[in-house]
py3Dmol code that shows the C-alpha trace and the ligand (Angstrom):
import py3Dmol

protein = """\
ATOM      1  CA  UNK A   1       0.000   0.000   0.000  1.00  0.00           C
ATOM      2  CA  UNK A   2       1.341   3.402  -0.833  1.00  0.00           C
ATOM      3  CA  UNK A   3       2.413   5.773   1.904  1.00  0.00           C
ATOM      4  CA  UNK A   4      -0.138   8.364   0.765  1.00  0.00           C
ATOM      5  CA  UNK A   5      -3.007   5.873   0.958  1.00  0.00           C
ATOM      6  CA  UNK A   6      -1.864   4.709   4.399  1.00  0.00           C
ATOM      7  CA  UNK A   7      -1.639   8.296   5.685  1.00  0.00           C
ATOM      8  CA  UNK A   8      -5.081   9.137   4.335  1.00  0.00           C
ATOM      9  CA  UNK A   9      -6.542   6.084   6.023  1.00  0.00           C
ATOM     10  CA  UNK A  10      -4.847   6.861   9.336  1.00  0.00           C
ATOM     11  CA  UNK A  11      -6.011  10.493   9.225  1.00  0.00           C
ATOM     12  CA  UNK A  12      -9.562   9.554   8.452  1.00  0.00           C
ATOM     13  CA  UNK A  13      -9.529   7.035  11.271  1.00  0.00           C
ATOM     14  CA  UNK A  14      -8.444   9.674  13.756  1.00  0.00           C
ATOM     15  CA  UNK A  15     -11.074  12.154  12.604  1.00  0.00           C
ATOM     16  CA  UNK A  16     -14.115   9.975  12.864  1.00  0.00           C
ATOM     17  CA  UNK A  17     -15.413   7.294  15.140  1.00  0.00           C
ATOM     18  CA  UNK A  18     -17.205   4.864  12.924  1.00  0.00           C
ATOM     19  CA  UNK A  19     -20.351   3.163  14.042  1.00  0.00           C
ATOM     20  CA  UNK A  20     -20.590  -0.468  13.257  1.00  0.00           C
ATOM     21  CA  UNK A  21     -23.810  -1.553  11.644  1.00  0.00           C
ATOM     22  CA  UNK A  22     -24.812  -5.146  12.093  1.00  0.00           C
ATOM     23  CA  UNK A  23     -27.574  -7.117  10.479  1.00  0.00           C
ATOM     24  CA  UNK A  24     -29.974  -5.071  12.574  1.00  0.00           C
ATOM     25  CA  UNK A  25     -29.070  -2.037  10.464  1.00  0.00           C
ATOM     26  CA  UNK A  26     -32.362  -2.367   8.642  1.00  0.00           C
ATOM     27  CA  UNK A  27     -33.990  -1.236  11.869  1.00  0.00           C
ATOM     28  CA  UNK A  28     -31.671   1.743  12.071  1.00  0.00           C
ATOM     29  CA  UNK A  29     -30.083   0.383  15.217  1.00  0.00           C
ATOM     30  CA  UNK A  30     -26.307   0.749  15.389  1.00  0.00           C
ATOM     31  CA  UNK A  31     -23.739  -0.892  17.619  1.00  0.00           C
ATOM     32  CA  UNK A  32     -20.126  -0.300  18.444  1.00  0.00           C
ATOM     33  CA  UNK A  33     -17.432  -2.378  16.782  1.00  0.00           C
ATOM     34  CA  UNK A  34     -17.116  -5.818  18.419  1.00  0.00           C
ATOM     35  CA  UNK A  35     -13.967  -6.755  20.329  1.00  0.00           C
ATOM     36  CA  UNK A  36     -11.566  -9.537  19.424  1.00  0.00           C
ATOM     37  CA  UNK A  37     -11.208 -11.457  22.693  1.00  0.00           C
ATOM     38  CA  UNK A  38      -7.728 -12.651  21.628  1.00  0.00           C
ATOM     39  CA  UNK A  39      -6.459  -9.193  20.695  1.00  0.00           C
ATOM     40  CA  UNK A  40      -4.233  -8.862  23.765  1.00  0.00           C
ATOM     41  CA  UNK A  41      -2.906 -12.439  23.604  1.00  0.00           C
ATOM     42  CA  UNK A  42      -1.955 -12.831  19.956  1.00  0.00           C
ATOM     43  CA  UNK A  43       1.172 -11.070  18.778  1.00  0.00           C
ATOM     44  CA  UNK A  44      -0.012 -11.224  15.158  1.00  0.00           C
ATOM     45  CA  UNK A  45      -2.418  -8.437  16.070  1.00  0.00           C
ATOM     46  CA  UNK A  46       0.591  -6.134  16.426  1.00  0.00           C
ATOM     47  CA  UNK A  47       1.497  -6.310  12.733  1.00  0.00           C
ATOM     48  CA  UNK A  48       1.618  -2.751  11.424  1.00  0.00           C
ATOM     49  CA  UNK A  49       1.211  -3.500   7.731  1.00  0.00           C
ATOM     50  CA  UNK A  50      -2.109  -4.133   6.078  1.00  0.00           C
ATOM     51  CA  UNK A  51      -2.635  -6.688   3.366  1.00  0.00           C
ATOM     52  CA  UNK A  52      -3.782  -6.283  -0.198  1.00  0.00           C
ATOM     53  CA  UNK A  53      -7.298  -4.967  -0.720  1.00  0.00           C
ATOM     54  CA  UNK A  54      -9.378  -8.050  -1.466  1.00  0.00           C
ATOM     55  CA  UNK A  55     -12.822  -6.469  -1.758  1.00  0.00           C
ATOM     56  CA  UNK A  56     -14.359  -3.042  -1.276  1.00  0.00           C
ATOM     57  CA  UNK A  57     -17.045  -4.187   1.112  1.00  0.00           C
ATOM     58  CA  UNK A  58     -17.264  -6.328   4.284  1.00  0.00           C
ATOM     59  CA  UNK A  59     -18.524  -9.888   4.475  1.00  0.00           C
ATOM     60  CA  UNK A  60     -21.184 -11.022   6.972  1.00  0.00           C
ATOM     61  CA  UNK A  61     -20.401 -14.311   8.667  1.00  0.00           C
ATOM     62  CA  UNK A  62     -22.051 -16.232  11.491  1.00  0.00           C
ATOM     63  CA  UNK A  63     -19.508 -16.792  14.278  1.00  0.00           C
ATOM     64  CA  UNK A  64     -19.652 -19.141  17.263  1.00  0.00           C
ATOM     65  CA  UNK A  65     -18.509 -17.733  20.605  1.00  0.00           C
ATOM     66  CA  UNK A  66     -16.629 -20.923  21.538  1.00  0.00           C
ATOM     67  CA  UNK A  67     -14.602 -21.129  18.361  1.00  0.00           C
ATOM     68  CA  UNK A  68     -11.281 -19.541  17.433  1.00  0.00           C
ATOM     69  CA  UNK A  69     -11.045 -18.146  13.894  1.00  0.00           C
ATOM     70  CA  UNK A  70      -8.192 -16.919  11.739  1.00  0.00           C
ATOM     71  CA  UNK A  71      -8.906 -13.827   9.684  1.00  0.00           C
ATOM     72  CA  UNK A  72      -6.856 -13.411   6.517  1.00  0.00           C
ATOM     73  CA  UNK A  73      -4.710 -10.289   6.738  1.00  0.00           C
ATOM     74  CA  UNK A  74      -2.589 -10.804   3.627  1.00  0.00           C
ATOM     75  CA  UNK A  75      -5.614 -10.683   1.300  1.00  0.00           C
ATOM     76  CA  UNK A  76      -4.486 -13.747  -0.682  1.00  0.00           C
ATOM     77  CA  UNK A  77      -6.686 -16.454   0.891  1.00  0.00           C
ATOM     78  CA  UNK A  78      -9.157 -18.240  -1.379  1.00  0.00           C
ATOM     79  CA  UNK A  79     -11.529 -18.612   1.611  1.00  0.00           C
ATOM     80  CA  UNK A  80     -12.085 -14.921   2.363  1.00  0.00           C
ATOM     81  CA  UNK A  81     -12.482 -13.427   4.824  1.00  0.00           C
ATOM     82  CA  UNK A  82     -10.836 -16.324   6.668  1.00  0.00           C
ATOM     83  CA  UNK A  83      -7.317 -17.699   6.267  1.00  0.00           C
ATOM     84  CA  UNK A  84      -6.729 -20.789   4.122  1.00  0.00           C
ATOM     85  CA  UNK A  85      -2.982 -21.023   4.740  1.00  0.00           C
ATOM     86  CA  UNK A  86      -1.920 -19.331   1.478  1.00  0.00           C
ATOM     87  CA  UNK A  87       0.520 -17.141   3.450  1.00  0.00           C
ATOM     88  CA  UNK A  88       2.589 -20.296   4.153  1.00  0.00           C
ATOM     89  CA  UNK A  89       3.512 -20.661   0.477  1.00  0.00           C
ATOM     90  CA  UNK A  90       7.193 -19.708   0.536  1.00  0.00           C
ATOM     91  CA  UNK A  91       7.156 -18.792  -3.163  1.00  0.00           C
ATOM     92  CA  UNK A  92       4.695 -15.963  -2.460  1.00  0.00           C
ATOM     93  CA  UNK A  93       7.026 -14.437   0.177  1.00  0.00           C
ATOM     94  CA  UNK A  94       4.130 -13.205   2.321  1.00  0.00           C
ATOM     95  CA  UNK A  95       5.250 -11.800   5.658  1.00  0.00           C
ATOM     96  CA  UNK A  96       1.791 -11.080   7.070  1.00  0.00           C
ATOM     97  CA  UNK A  97       0.170 -13.617   9.335  1.00  0.00           C
ATOM     98  CA  UNK A  98      -3.523 -14.222  10.007  1.00  0.00           C
ATOM     99  CA  UNK A  99      -5.266 -12.608  12.961  1.00  0.00           C
ATOM    100  CA  UNK A 100      -6.608 -15.160  15.415  1.00  0.00           C
ATOM    101  CA  UNK A 101      -9.858 -14.023  16.999  1.00  0.00           C
ATOM    102  CA  UNK A 102     -12.834 -14.993  19.144  1.00  0.00           C
ATOM    103  CA  UNK A 103     -16.127 -13.221  19.731  1.00  0.00           C
ATOM    104  CA  UNK A 104     -18.017 -12.617  22.976  1.00  0.00           C
ATOM    105  CA  UNK A 105     -21.276 -14.108  21.765  1.00  0.00           C
ATOM    106  CA  UNK A 106     -22.490 -16.148  18.818  1.00  0.00           C
ATOM    107  CA  UNK A 107     -24.103 -14.214  16.000  1.00  0.00           C
ATOM    108  CA  UNK A 108     -23.630 -12.514  12.652  1.00  0.00           C
ATOM    109  CA  UNK A 109     -20.594 -10.260  12.300  1.00  0.00           C
ATOM    110  CA  UNK A 110     -19.326  -8.016   9.516  1.00  0.00           C
ATOM    111  CA  UNK A 111     -15.722  -9.002   8.882  1.00  0.00           C
ATOM    112  CA  UNK A 112     -13.396  -6.677   7.022  1.00  0.00           C
ATOM    113  CA  UNK A 113     -12.641  -7.789   3.496  1.00  0.00           C
ATOM    114  CA  UNK A 114     -10.668  -4.727   2.384  1.00  0.00           C
ATOM    115  CA  UNK A 115      -7.936  -5.671   4.900  1.00  0.00           C
ATOM    116  CA  UNK A 116      -7.455  -2.027   5.898  1.00  0.00           C
ATOM    117  CA  UNK A 117      -9.588  -1.902   9.058  1.00  0.00           C
ATOM    118  CA  UNK A 118      -8.041  -0.590  12.257  1.00  0.00           C
ATOM    119  CA  UNK A 119     -10.278  -2.926  14.278  1.00  0.00           C
ATOM    120  CA  UNK A 120      -9.099  -6.283  12.938  1.00  0.00           C
ATOM    121  CA  UNK A 121     -10.896  -8.436  11.974  1.00  0.00           C
ATOM    122  CA  UNK A 122     -14.080  -6.372  12.112  1.00  0.00           C
ATOM    123  CA  UNK A 123     -15.227  -3.832   9.569  1.00  0.00           C
ATOM    124  CA  UNK A 124     -14.950  -0.274  10.884  1.00  0.00           C
ATOM    125  CA  UNK A 125     -16.060   1.527   7.745  1.00  0.00           C
ATOM    126  CA  UNK A 126     -12.558   2.168   6.391  1.00  0.00           C
ATOM    127  CA  UNK A 127     -13.620   0.508   3.122  1.00  0.00           C
ATOM    128  CA  UNK A 128     -15.728   3.588   2.338  1.00  0.00           C
ATOM    129  CA  UNK A 129     -12.581   5.585   1.595  1.00  0.00           C
ATOM    130  CA  UNK A 130     -12.335   6.521  -2.110  1.00  0.00           C
ATOM    131  CA  UNK A 131      -8.853   4.970  -2.343  1.00  0.00           C
ATOM    132  CA  UNK A 132     -10.250   1.596  -1.367  1.00  0.00           C
ATOM    133  CA  UNK A 133     -13.386   1.864  -3.462  1.00  0.00           C
ATOM    134  CA  UNK A 134     -11.234   2.547  -6.517  1.00  0.00           C
ATOM    135  CA  UNK A 135      -8.671  -0.162  -5.689  1.00  0.00           C
ATOM    136  CA  UNK A 136     -11.050  -2.971  -6.667  1.00  0.00           C
ATOM    137  CA  UNK A 137     -13.209  -2.918  -9.763  1.00  0.00           C
TER     138      UNK A 137
END
"""
ligand_1 = """\
4
LIG
S -14.380 -4.007 4.689
Fe -15.041 -2.436 6.004
S -13.183 -1.746 6.896
Fe -12.533 -3.309 5.549
"""
view = py3Dmol.view(width=600, height=400)
view.addModel(protein, "pdb")
view.setStyle({"model": 0}, {"cartoon": {"style": "trace"}})
view.addModel(ligand_1, "xyz")
view.setStyle({"model": 1}, {"stick": {}})
view.zoomTo()
view.show()
């Protein structure tokens, strides 16, 4: 990702606090962005770089509260938004690692598919930036 795009994304993140809309958005109800229960335990969460933009919109997935998931950060998985192990292919020279995560309660969650969210693995609205919308046709 270019430095200019990264700076624009960081600036926009600082300026606004995005509201996270879940499947209940049809009712107009909004919720805050969910928390990854493993965020403080998994060092992969500390990776500064973002992966390649895979899609310009999030993907809704039903998640079980007792299960641990791996969210694809590199953007190369064929099982988006989750990791399929593609990053292990040494020929691709991918340094990014998946983000392991758990949710507080079972339900439908919007997972980031643009790989630029600052609330990994959850969509925080960053995909609405023009740079991301134009990155994928
Ligand atoms: S898809 Fe919404 S922030 Fe990435």
